[in-house]
Steps between C-alpha positions, in 0.01 A plus 500: 500500500751208462787741477379718794483171703865444411585851615324433832667162542849662454422768759339238737809262486745793521319628811502158670880477441541820681295401808771382723414704802216390729165689468395735788283291725347755737293705263329516171698659215283768324520518122682838433374731240639489158710818470651647184839636594363655817538461881234298671207698611197423710233299330130578561431204716456249212656220702674255268317612198764636253507852381752738335622825641681778314635798671789767476754288321254415218357857498867626469531323149246740349385862485290607803223614249335158428408237740395251229864451371586364836213272520588352162822361665284249680443174305137428427404864523456719179386854506386648172548872526339727239594807704580599861124500569402202279626168636363142488654246733483137410625213719554170340273612211202579726367845405652510152161509327390806700478792248608779731630512864577222745255258643495133619749578786486677839717808569577599851680807638658435839246213563204720398302367202486764225349286215164658434153330534501374144836355522718755323837629640701807414863460585578837314334685790817436704861638476787248486714734717243459785540119497724301737426177321246312279387148583344279228282195557453310190177310458216438752722350767524806730159445665557800748517728208212377295485199277494683168627288206771758431620519866587814700735788509588669829652851484705564824552885539807643649507537886736639749700216647830647624490713831597823341354822330591526131430718211528344145456648156537314174493702168486339157504663164505348155381460151148615385512794743513266812508684836437282808566596853438304818536661846495296818498566866538218742513468884506201718565436876405210728134582500416724196585472132411741212560484122380806318574534130399737226563429119445689181554367141464670169561332164428619151518148361636317200188524295256768395238587763678311779571756773493373859500694807457354861526614862489280785510503888572196715465493898580174662520513879465272796498541875584229748261539798649225709648149470166358377345793300605696187304738278593598154356758249557502123402783265577500111378758266577522120382762261598441134399614157612286200437565132411182307676429170324153475583218277581515129483266206783306335557750218507790745733315724738428202470852365547707827446337849511848658149594368182483696184328375333767274182546691667506845739765365209705362292479810807560718385204713633469855414370839514690845512294808487593874549196702501480883558204748478540877540202742515461870624176654524358857728225611444317828699212639277296720811291610818378347302257289206691381473841322245698299526786246191666401474782232227732391551699173343746263575561126385764262545526130404804285553411132425728203584373146411670166512238230427546124172285533381664815607675836503274818452668831513267809583493865519196748471495871634185651532382856554189703695303767755215510564303821749207543597297799840326503572228754749239600457161671679172556438224255685210662839620563503766228368850506202556259322810373147594404319814361143590464333820388262687273486799282213705359509745214213706400485786256240736330591566139337789328558549131347704212595548143450801277529588130848618383459790259873526426427501127313830526740661745738669249793283585481574871454143598215341697179678573220374729159445332174329612485223749504151354481286836477535854570199729571398854631162622542349841752231514589272797800257526525287820783258575549274796814291525707277712830300500640228698868401487590157649854365526480120486882493545793736507542460126134474383202722552162567349276810488129489436323807399144605422353815339131576485369779267167658449441773247189706433422772251217747498465705184276792474412689178462861605429624139218292363157431663214276440546214266835631388649480863784240489552489881569153640680300765739202478617293802749228429507165668750465785833375369703269720859491405711249684890476482752228614885570515758226582857603570792267529848627633793303379756721661480846661393746242431226243137425453246351267126570522187375332172718487146412405262784510174617353407855401252717316450830301176712514362665196500873528141640536535642139573138380181376668289725266346419174535715194175659603650593847300232689645281771597154340398236761680230310851623515718313745819549689835344364633240714827301481722251679871562514770227541850625581836334579793709590825530683721770659863404529798682656826341392879580513489666846179670414645688216303321235125525524273292278117516488316271265128456468283289265129567501179402320167676541175417328231777487140432423225731402749729328380865490518666167455872455319545167529831341166638383606872455800720521492498886232232549580147614276233627609193678418126430628153607644347179725197603794401688870564506820309609787693648821316554859597513845516655649790699868542595663762714869461579775731596862440615708732722871491387786667684735490210635862469660673799262743666208400278219251529366369154161352484371352184129419499236340281116494503330272226134419437372228263135548456318222308143644538226362259128506460358159569154557390413856353219560252418868445247630243510161322875493473676211672843614644549191713866390519634848413762666713338761751472844355719780654774275660863463375620139509850591604614790719854558632648746733876483587764734604803578694543710822829632599528640856805660618590526866591864435134596405527452125253280323417408143188297402417372157186311399395321187130417415363268235123482436385242240218559246159549638178366319267788439183329386325188629553351147872553543519674152701788623774539757710772626877476433739382768748749623820538705574789744805609683524737797802630693540702811818633667503671845716609788427548869727681743474576864646848523464537879344323798156666415517572138522266193453553115420281212526547125385263222425505129332241279411420146167321409481308179863532426470344153221732405269203427154565334251302687142479645488534871137399516247356259121497475376156413215436250499868394228611267511786247214739490391715208723318256813565707757232567499313839730676756701229672804672611618731776869593405769482762756787551800536289855548640473731803721620781452617862714609797442545855630673815423367843569697824464347843544699823459363862364787723 
């Protein structure tokens, strides 16, 4: 920490030396979002709380197939991707111990909460080409978007902005039988806007049993009734089928990383999902200083997954509302802001398991047998929130925030009766999560901030069950306090952008998912962790070559996460590095943008070794990846433009694990399966057509 203090002292003194012009006296200077090589975009009314936004310029670095590669360019955010349909998002190490999927954060789609009632989020249900931008709030400081320990991710879909009627098509082909097409129609005038998109993708996959097919429709429309009222409608539907290769052992990884896990290949395991989101929102401006936006929404998920150990058949109906008031008022001589609101998410989750008789199906894959379980869960998440931003001077302001959460589970065993019935309810205590952010402006576009915030993570309903399937009344929510010091600096006529953050978060009542079967986990509170680290995002726009702008960039994460107290099954792991998190992670690259429409983007990624067991006896190997993309855009006429691009992923053909399964256990004498191999060198190319009607 002494060296980090010296770094901050250097930036502080350098910033002071540049502050030669007087500060703006008549208004509060808002802390801008941390942007990675992207134009400034509208934040989701988080006030002076910092967040990071990525958009088209970051998306353009990579193939349009995967959203997670773009997210991995954000410092502090690490997405482990076993396949297009298998992602686990961790933010500052939170969520790293979750065996499968993403929890401990809130996911929003156009301001609508899409995290389910047990706290899990499915980012693979969305198409990157439907996104305008992605905003990330790291840690529990974004009280208007939940106070989860991991933070929040807000997906902003594309919307018609320019007053025109346009038809667009983007076709991408590539290795492993990739075929992806995105067709879009947009219309906007002074009163009505419509974004209509249809996308299809098919991919055979790098590994055995990894075929992926997806179709999706997006409708995003709004109608301005008058100066004070606006109504908007959002509809997103995704239908995809994905074969599952699953994880493999070290020996299998070394021998042939393209192979699927033996039992998953034999059963031809896969998952089929139909996901629908519909939302209606109404915005009303009471006057120039007060407005309200209220949304009602409905979600539906139909999920079918034949696995070697059983067949899972489930569907979920979710619904709720979100309302938020935004207001301005005078605090002394300075304008101030406040927001207050609430959101309710309720869902009914129905799931049953059946025997999988694939071993007696003559090599034809999965075959449904007798029912093993039949369950229903009613889950409720309620959040109330408020923020107050007060400028004490033109150069100094504070923001107070509060989030209140209430979570309730109602589990019903529909299979057993009498004494064997394991139905039960669990209502957690109300969690109060305050937040304080202080922001000091040295000079326009040069800020430092300090944040102290408290957050929580709920156990999923499954984690609250004992091995006998009975509700465990003793399991508690994780809670933590986050301390963060950061800065955003624009130097050298705003060509150099530096964002630096130091944080420390202590988490108590650590939730541990203990494996008791091939697909059975129970939760328990087993200690505490300390998350601390440094995050740096920097880019520099150079105008050195005629007709070209060269922008080098870097994103670095240092994650020093440890178990403070952790005793599990009589083993003391206190002091060990946190499982599932690399200590060092680096993303850097170069963007070359020509004024004639030519561009060339190259990115380099380094991921350090990841501890795979709590005892730190096994770690994954560190790896380096290099990606490059070359493209050209040309306006052929006043109404018609064309774009061509090609890219190479994993230029050096590195053999690496793109995701890992921590604390893996071998069954039936087999070796533990820790690794999800990443793709080898692969190519893609695209054709974009744009026509103004």
